[in-house]
C-alpha positions in Angstrom: 0.0 0.0 0.0 1.1 3.5 -0.7 0.8 6.0 2.1 -1.2 9.1 1.4 -1.1 12.0 3.8 -4.3 14.0 3.9 -4.7 17.2 5.9 -7.9 19.1 6.8 -8.0 22.8 7.3 -10.6 22.2 10.0 -12.0 18.8 11.0 -15.8 18.9 10.8 -18.7 16.7 9.9 -19.2 19.2 7.1 -16.4 17.4 5.3 -18.1 14.0 5.7 -17.5 13.0 2.0 -13.8 13.0 2.6 -14.1 11.4 6.0 -16.4 8.6 4.6 -13.9 8.1 1.8 -11.2 7.3 4.3 -13.3 5.5 6.9 -15.2 3.4 4.4 -12.0 1.9 3.0 -12.4 3.4 -0.5 -8.8 4.6 -0.6 -7.5 1.3 0.6 -9.4 -0.4 -2.2 -7.3 1.8 -4.5 -4.1 0.8 -2.8 -3.8 3.9 -0.7 -3.2 3.9 3.0 -4.6 7.2 4.4 -3.1 9.1 7.3 -4.8 12.3 8.2 -4.1 15.4 10.3 -5.6 18.8 11.0 -3.7 22.0 10.3 -2.7 24.0 13.3 -5.0 26.9 14.1 -4.2 29.9 12.0 -2.1 27.8 9.5 -3.5 27.0 6.1 -3.4 23.3 5.1 -1.8 24.5 1.8 1.4 24.9 3.9 1.4 21.2 4.3 1.4 20.7 0.6 4.2 23.2 0.1 6.4 21.7 2.8 5.7 18.1 1.6 4.0 16.8 4.8 0.7 16.3 3.0 -0.1 14.9 -0.5 -3.7 16.1 -0.5 -5.5 18.8 1.6 -9.1 19.8 2.2 -9.1 23.6 1.7 -11.3 26.5 0.8 -11.0 27.6 -2.8 -10.3 31.1 -1.5 -6.8 29.8 -0.5 -5.9 30.4 -4.1 -6.8 34.0 -3.9 -3.9 35.0 -1.7 -1.1 34.4 -4.2 -3.3 35.8 -7.0 -3.7 39.0 -5.0 0.2 39.2 -4.9 0.4 38.7 -8.7 1.7 35.1 -8.2 0.5 31.8 -9.5 -1.0 29.5 -6.9 1.3 26.6 -6.0 -1.6 24.1 -5.7 -4.5 22.9 -7.8 -8.0 22.4 -6.5 -9.2 19.3 -8.2 -12.3 17.9 -6.5 -15.3 19.5 -4.8 -16.0 18.3 -1.3 -19.2 20.3 -0.9 -21.1 23.1 -2.6 -22.7 25.1 0.1 -21.4 27.3 2.9 -21.7 25.1 6.0 -21.7 27.8 8.6 -24.6 28.6 11.0 -25.7 31.6 13.0 -26.5 31.0 16.6 -28.2 33.4 18.9 -28.2 33.5 22.7 -32.0 33.1 22.8 -34.4 31.1 20.7 -35.8 33.1 17.8 -38.2 31.3 15.5 -38.8 34.7 13.7 -35.2 35.4 13.0 -34.4 37.7 10.1 -31.0 38.8 9.0 -32.0 42.4 9.7 -31.7 41.6 13.4 -27.9 41.5 12.9 -27.7 45.2 12.1 -26.7 47.0 15.3 -26.1 43.7 17.1 -22.8 42.2 18.2 -21.7 39.1 16.2 -18.7 36.9 16.8 -17.3 36.1 13.4 -14.3 34.6 11.7 -11.8 37.4 11.0 -11.0 36.6 7.4 -10.7 34.1 4.7 -13.6 32.4 3.0 -15.8 32.3 6.1 -15.8 36.1 6.4 -16.1 36.7 2.7 -19.1 34.3 2.4 -20.7 35.9 5.5 -20.4 39.3 4.0 -21.9 38.0 0.8 -24.8 36.4 2.7 -25.4 39.8 4.3 -25.5 41.4 0.9 -27.9 38.7 -0.4 -30.1 39.1 2.7 -30.3 42.9 2.0 -28.4 44.1 5.1 -25.4 46.3 5.5 -22.5 44.3 7.0 -20.9 47.6 8.2 -23.9 48.0 10.6 -23.0 44.8 12.4 -20.8 45.1 15.5 -18.3 42.5 14.3 -16.1 40.8 16.9 -13.1 38.9 15.4 -11.4 36.8 18.1 -9.5 34.4 15.8 -10.1 30.8 14.7 -12.8 28.3 15.4 -11.9 27.7 19.1 -11.4 31.4 19.8 -14.8 32.2 18.2 -16.5 29.6 20.4 -14.7 30.7 23.5 -15.6 34.4 22.9 -19.3 33.6 22.5 -19.3 31.3 25.6 -17.6 34.1 27.6 -20.5 36.5 26.8 -19.3 38.4 23.7 -21.9 39.1 21.0 -25.5 38.3 20.6 -24.8 36.1 17.6 -22.0 33.8 16.5 -21.0 32.4 13.1 -19.7 28.8 13.4 -19.4 25.6 11.4 -20.7 22.4 12.9 -20.4 20.8 15.4 -19.8 24.0 17.3 -23.3 25.5 17.0 -24.9 22.2 17.8 -22.7 21.9 20.9 -23.8 25.3 22.0 -27.4 24.2 21.8 -26.6 21.0 23.7 -24.9 23.0 26.4 -27.8 25.5 26.6 -25.6 28.4 25.6 -27.1 29.2 22.2 -29.8 28.4 19.7 -29.2 28.0 15.9 -31.3 30.6 14.1 -30.1 30.4 10.5 -27.9 28.6 8.1 -25.6 30.8 5.9 -25.5 28.5 2.9 -29.2 28.7 1.7 -28.9 32.5 1.6 -25.9 32.3 -0.7 -27.0 29.3 -2.8 -24.7 26.7 -4.4 -21.1 27.6 -4.7 -17.6 26.1 -4.7 -17.0 26.1 -0.9 -14.5 23.4 -0.1 -12.4 21.2 -2.2 -9.4 18.9 -2.3 -6.1 20.4 -3.4 -2.7 19.0 -4.3 0.5 20.2 -6.0 0.6 19.5 -9.8 
């Protein structure tokens, strides 16, 4: 068997197609022995391709924008879609069966500070007809920092990918009020990437 090192940017049930491919033995049937890891917080999985520690990574397509913005050619190729919808949720402190995106204007929201999660959230605000600049955005860092900030009392709303929002509900700390994906519609959200 040939070892294949796979790295996730974040490990989430949202990436279940890739998880099932490994757990279901499909790679082994092709003669590949998968070993997986998760990128360190704040570090792109693309770095693992560049330093040779991974053969394939799960990554947001937006990772290719960084070199393009610098006038450079991306060093990796995204070759297979993992999912086609933003997988983030909005969770509120209180249940709100009548939630509308307008309620975000003037409210504090704990959000990812950059990358595809923030870009997609801003686009969702645009599609929902609200002005992102009217949200009191709180940007504490990555997934764990976002979760900790909300649990510590920051913001009325929080943007998270599963299983974080579901855990907030289970812990009685929050209530999912919206999914971001349906507001945006189908899009290239996450994919597999490798070096050519």
